[in-house]
Each structure stands twice: as C-alpha cells, then as structure tokens.
N, C-alpha and C positions, 0 to 999 in steps of 0.2 A: 504493499500499499505504499503511495507515494505523496508526501505532503508537497503542496505548493510553497515551499518554503525558501528563503531568502536571507539576507541579513536584515531583512525589513518585516520579520514576523512570517506569520505561515496562514495561508488560506483555509487550510484543511481544519485549523483550530475551530471555525466558524460551524463546522458540520453539525455537531451536538445542538446547538441553537436551531440550525435548521432542520434538525430531526423533530426537536420539540415542536417547532412551529407547524409542521405537517402533520404529526400525530394529533395535537390538540386544535389548533385554529383551523387548520384547510379541512381535515378530515369532518371537524364538526359543521363546517360550513357547506360542504358536501353532501352529508347525509341529512342535513336540516335539522339536527337533534344535538342541541348544547349539553346534555347529559351523558351521552353515550360513553365519550372519553374522560374520566376523571382527570383532572390537571395534575394530581398528585402521581397518577400513572404515567403521564408523559413526562414529568420531570423525572421520575425515577428511570425510566427507560433511556432518555436523554443522558444523565448522569452516569449511568452504567456505560453506556457508549463512548462517553468522554474519557472515563477512567480506562476503560478498554485500549483507545485508541492514543493514550499519551504515551509518548517513547521516552527512553533513557531513565525512567524512575523504576524503582521497585515498587510493589504493590502498596508496601506500608508508606511509601514516599507520595504515591499517588493520592492515597486516602488521607494523609497529612495536609495536603495541597487542597483536597476539596474540603477538609474539616477546618482549614485556616479561613476558607471563603464563607463557609456556613457561621463559623464563630465570630466574623466582622462586626466591629461594635455597631454599625449601622443595622446589620441585620438582626443583632439581639435586642437593640433598641426598637424594632419593629415587633418583635415578638413580645416584648415588656408591653406596649402600646395595645396590642391583639387583646392579651389577657386582661388588661385593665378595661378595654373597650367593650369585650364580653360581659364581664361583671356589671359594668355600668349599665349597659343596655338592657340585660334581663332583669337587673334589679330595679331599674326605672319601669320597667313593663310590669313587673312584680306589683309594685305599689300604684299602680295606674296613672304615672305621671306622663306617661308617653299618650294616653288616652287624653288627658287633660291639657296636653300641649297642642294636640291636634284640633280638640275641640276650641282651644283659644284662637288657633290659627285660622278656623274656618269662620270663627265670630268677626274677627278683625278684617281678614282679607275675603273682598268678593270672589265666588269661587271662580268666576270667569277670569279673573285676573291672578289665580293662583299659581299657574306655571310660572308667571314673569315674576310674581312675588318673591317665590323659593328660590329662583336663580338669581335675583338681585341681594335676597338675603345672604345666599351662600358667597356671592362676589366681595359683599360688603364685610362679611365676617372674616373671608380668607385674607382680604385686604389689611385687615387689622391685626390679625394674629400671624399673619404669614406662613402658615401652613396649611396645605391641601388636607393633609390627614386629619389635622384637628378639627378642621370644618366638617369633614366627611363623619367622623365619630359622633359628632355634635347634631348633624342634620338629618342625618339618614335614617335613624329611627322615627323620626316624626315623619320624613316623605314616606316612608312604608305605611304609616297609620293613616295618612292623607289618601294614598292611594287605595288604601281598604274601604275608606268612608265615601270616596268620591269616584270609585269605578275608573279612575285615570291609571292607565298601564303601569304597573309597578317598574319594569325596568327603566320606562321613559322619566318618572319621579326621581328615581335614582339617578339617572344620567344627568338631570338637572343641578343635583347637588356636586357631583364629580365635577361639571362643567364650570359651576360658579367657583368652585374649590379651586380650580386650577388658574383662574383670573388672578386671583390675590396671590398665588404662590408666585406667579409670573412677575407680578408688579410691585408688590410690598416691598418697602424698605427694609423690613426685618426677615426676610425670606431667605433662607440658605442660597437659593440660586441666585437671586439678586447679589448678595455679598459675593460668592464666588465668581459671578460674571464680571461684576465691577472691579474686584480685585486682580483678577487674571488680565483684564483689559486696561488696567490703569485708569480708570475715569471715574467721577463722581458719582454716587448714587443717583443724585437728584436729575443728573444730566441723563443717565440712563433712562430713568422713569419717563422723562419727558418725550424721548425717542420713542421708547416702548408704547407708552400710552397712545401715541399716533398710529400705532399698528394694530393694537389689541383692542382700545376702546371702539373703534368702529365695527370689528367683529363681534364684540359684545352687544353692540346696539342692534345689528342685524338679527342677532340669536333673540336677543328681547323682542323684536318686532315679531319673530316667527312665533315665540311662546305666546306674545299677547294675541296674535291671530288665532291660533289653535284654541287659546281659551275664551275668545269672543263667539268662537263658531259652536261650542259646546253647549249642551243643555244643563242649565243649573239644578241641583238636586236639593229639592226641600228637606229639612231636617231641622230639630231642634239640639241644639247642643248645648249640654251643661259643663260648667267647669268647676271644679273644685280647686280654688286658689293656691292652696298650700302644695298643692301635689305638682304644680308647674314650676316650684322653686329649685329641684335638681336642676333643671334645664336652665334656669335663669343663673344658678351658680356657675356651670359648665361656661356658659357663654359670657358671662362676666368676668369670671377669672381669666379666661381666652383671651378676651378683648384687653385685659389688664397686662397681658404678655408673660404669664405663666408658662412653665413648660407644659407641654401636654401631657406629659405623665402627672405630674401634680394637678392639674386641672381634672383628670379623671378621678384620682384619689378623692379629691374633696368632693367630686360629685357622688361617686360611691358611698362617703360618709353621709351626704345629704340625703341620699335615697334611703338609708338606713334608718336616720332620724325621723323623715317623714312618714316613712312607714310604719313605725313604732307608735306615732301619734295619730295615725290614721285608722290604725288596727290590723296592719299586717303583722304576722307572727315573726319574730326574730328568726326562726328556724326556717320561715317560707323564704324570707328574705335570702339567707345563707344558701337555701338550695336552689333560689333562682340564680344568685352570682356564681354558683359551683355548673350550673347548666350552661350560662353563657360562657363560662372559660372554657368547658369543653367542647362546647360549638365552634369555638375558635381553632380546634385540634388540626382542622385541615389547612389551615391558613398557615399556621405555624410551621407545619410540616413542608409546605411548599415554600415559605420563605427560605428555611434551611437549605432545601433542595436547591433552591436558585442560586442562593449565595455561593453554595460550592459549586455549582456547575459552571458559574460565570467566572469563579477564581481559576477553575482548571482552563476555561478558554482564553483568560488573560494571560496565564502561566504558558500556555501553548503558543502564543503570539498572535492570537486572533486580533486584539484591538490594534496592536504594532502595525498589523498587516493592512487594516484599514485605514490606518492614519497615514501610512506610505502610499497607498494606491489611490487615494482620495486627493492627495497634495503632488504628486510628481507633475501634472500636467495643467495647473491653473495658470490661466492667461486674462489679465484685465481685471478690474474692479468687481464687475458683474459675477465672474468665475469666480474670484477670490470669496466673495460674499456667499456663492452657493457651496463653494468647498467648505467653509465654516459650518453651514447649516447641515451639509452631510455627514461631516464629521462628528458634530454632537448627536445628530438623529441616531447613527449606528452606533456609536459609543454608548449611547442609552439604551438601545436594543440589546447590547451586550452586557450592561451593568444593571439594568433595572432600577437606577438611580439617577436622576437628573442632576443632583449636586455633585455626585462623583464623576459623573459624564463630562459636566463642565470643567471640573478641575482637571480630568484626564486631557481634555482637549484644548483648554483655554490658552496654555501656553504657546502650542502650536498655532491657534488661531490669532494670537499676538504677533508671532512672527510673519503669519501671512498679511496681517493688517499693516505692519510697518513696511514690508516688501511692497504692497500694492498702494500703499498710503491710503488706506479706508479710515474712517471715522472712528475712533475707539468705542464711542458712544453707540455707534450703530453696530459693531462686531460685539459688544456685550448684550444688546438687545437681540440679535440673532442667535446668539449662544442661549440665553434664556429663554426666549421663546420657542425655539425650536425643541429644546430639551423638555419644557414642559408639555408641548405638543405632543411628543412620542410618549412621555411618562404617562400621559392621560388615556392613552388608547392601546396600551401593551396589556394582555389579560393578565400578565404576571407581575405587573408594576404595584407597589404598595396601595395605591389609590383604589383602583379596581378590587383588588382583593379584598381590602377592607371594606368598599360599599356592598360587593357580592355576599360577603361574609354576614355582615350586618342585615342585609335583605334577604338571605338565602335564596341568591340567585346564582346562575353561571355566569362569570364575568364576559363571556361573549355576548349574553343575551342583552347587556348593557351598551356594549359598543355600537350598535345600529342607531341609537339614540343620542352618541356624543355630539350634539349639533357644535357647541362652541368649540371643543378642541380640534375639530374638522376644520370648521370656520377660521379659527385662529391660525392653523397650519396652512390654510388657502391665503389668506389675507398676508401673512407673513412673506410666503413664497411670491405673492406678487407685488409685494414691495420691493424685494429684491430685482425682481424682472423689470419692472418699471422706474426704478430707482427712487423710491418713495421712503421716508420724506426727503426732497430734494436737496435741502441745505445740510443734510448728514450725510448724503450719498456722494 
C-alpha cells in the first residue's frame, strides 16, 4: 500500500476521514435513513482503519498516539460539558423548568414570529457569551419543548439554535475563534469585527427574513399557557451567568444547583431529581464516546501528515489576491474538517495564512475575518462537530437530520465566498 507521501505530509493519511464520511454521511443520505448507521460505529471503523494503516510504529505506540488525541484537553473539556449539560437538561425537565420556560416564551413571542425570535435570541446570547456550545446548551431544551407544543419540525427548531449560536461564535469579542484569528493575523479585534460584520450580518438578515416569512405563512395554534414563575428561574440563572461571562462549566453547575433548589420548593423529590440527573448523564454516553473516538482519530491523521499535506497542496499554486484569500478559506476549512475544532483549525493554519497575507499584501483584517468565518461555517455543518453533537444529543436526533435546516451556516458560507470573489468589502480587499 503506497502513501502519497513527500516531505510535505501524506495524502493517504486523510483516508480514515474519507472512510468515516462515506460510512456515516454518504450512506445515510443514500438510503434516506439517518439512524441506520450509528455514528459511534462509523468512528470505530475509521479509527481501526487509521491505526491499521499507520506505518513505522508498534501497536502500542499507535494506541498511545490515538489515546493522546482522545485525552486532549479540548476533548476532555467537551466531555465535562456533555456530562453537566445532560444533568442540567434532565434535572430541569424533571422539575418542570422546561415546560415553564416554553410556556413563557409562547406567551411573550407571537407564534408567527417564533422562528425569527428564537434565531435572534440565539444570535444575541452567543454574541454576548462568545460560545456556541454554551448557547446550544441553554436554548436547545427550550427549542425542543417549543417544537412539541407548536408542531414545528424538531430538526428545524434545533437548527435555529445552532445557526444563531454560530453567529456569535464568529463575531463575539470574547470568542476563542476571534481571539485566535486576530492574534495570528496581528490585527485589532474591533477592526476584525467591523470587516466580519459586513460579511455575516447580511447573511443573518437574509436568514431572519426567511424565518419570518415561514412563520407568517404558518397557522397559529390556539392554547392556554400557564407559567409557574419560580420554575423559570434555572434558565434565568443559566442565561444570566452566561451573559456575565462565567465559564460554561460553572454556568451549568449553578444551573444544576438551581434546579435542585427549585425542585425541592415545588414538590419534586430529592431522589427523583437525582435520578433525572443520572438519566441525563447516561444519555450523553454516545456523545462522550464519539468525542473520544474523534479526538483519537484526528490525532492519528495529524501524526501521519494529513494536515501538513493539505497545507502544502493548497498553498503551492497561489496567485493573486483573490487566489490568496480563497487559499486561506480552503486551508482553514479543510483543517477544520480534520480537527473538528474551529479554534484549533485557526491556530493550525493562522501562521501560514499570515505568510500568505504578507506575500500577496492582503489586509490582515480581511484575512482574520476569512479564517474565523470559514472555520465557523465548517464547524457548524460537520455532523461530528461539538455543536451538532451537543444539539442532537439534547434533542435525541441524528446530527444529519439537523443539517438540512442549517440555513444560517450555509448562507454565511455562501456570502463569505461571494465576498472573496467580488472583492467585498472593497476597502479591505
């Protein structure tokens, strides 16, 4: 078996990722059933294949490489978040917090503007907290409850939250991706924000109009919605502490404690609350397994030279400013596919993007915007990314079933590509 290997990495190293995509994504689309191929099995097959085709290492060394990726601090942080999110979601459901929050939302927001309202809420929260995962954790259970009461398609309702969460992840001053993009491109955050907003705000406005049109054409459902005010408190605590800038793990811990206190005050048994949290944590088991397998697989791909190969192939024939910007977009997109982490993808490709910017005299504010926007675009649409895994886990859906409704990420990617092709915004191009 021959690797396409040079001093610039190995194209063969990418085949485990292609195997995973064929087993999970393409097979599911071809047979029209998103549940026939479990994502855990697809990752297991791809991981075994990656380990078997790794050359120059003993079996123990290969397993050590895989384990190093699985135990990466970013992967373990996601495991912590999954555990806490599962406990909070089921604890909140057990005490009636989700129903109370759903009813309050239906009382405040006209049903025909519900889709647009949830999307705007997700945009605002993610812009304030700087994290898409935190926004998804906070809003997905509410979105699920709203879908049950209004008859709106559940995958669409969850996609609203995912899309809005990526808006803030891309633009927020406190987002990891913004910090990574501006540091690697050596520009000020406010300047990157100005350029970035010119690209993604039009995309968000287009999607908002689509959601408004869909809502106005829907038939309102009559109903009486009663709200027990104290039961809304856990979600107010979660949103309030998130907006205050607390780390997502601390936000969830405070939310869990609040569900316990509210539950005891409203008649929920202490042991029922404990059992609900245990059920929530158990329900996150598949996501935790996927996270660990993905981390290990992607580390083996990196070790075998897959990312180096992409960087070399995409930069060797760059010509002109438009080509330079397209190469930066392709670099970060493919790196994101191989790492399933937009911050790591930016940090991996950022220095090379800076070199390209200097060579072709690109505006660093535009290159930082391209890095951030395309990494968030890819991160939001890959079924093994933290965002779709978290949302699908909380909603008990297949990640692929959500993908067809991700209007904002697709629109953001299209507008960002168009901005490169037509040299927009002109003064920064």
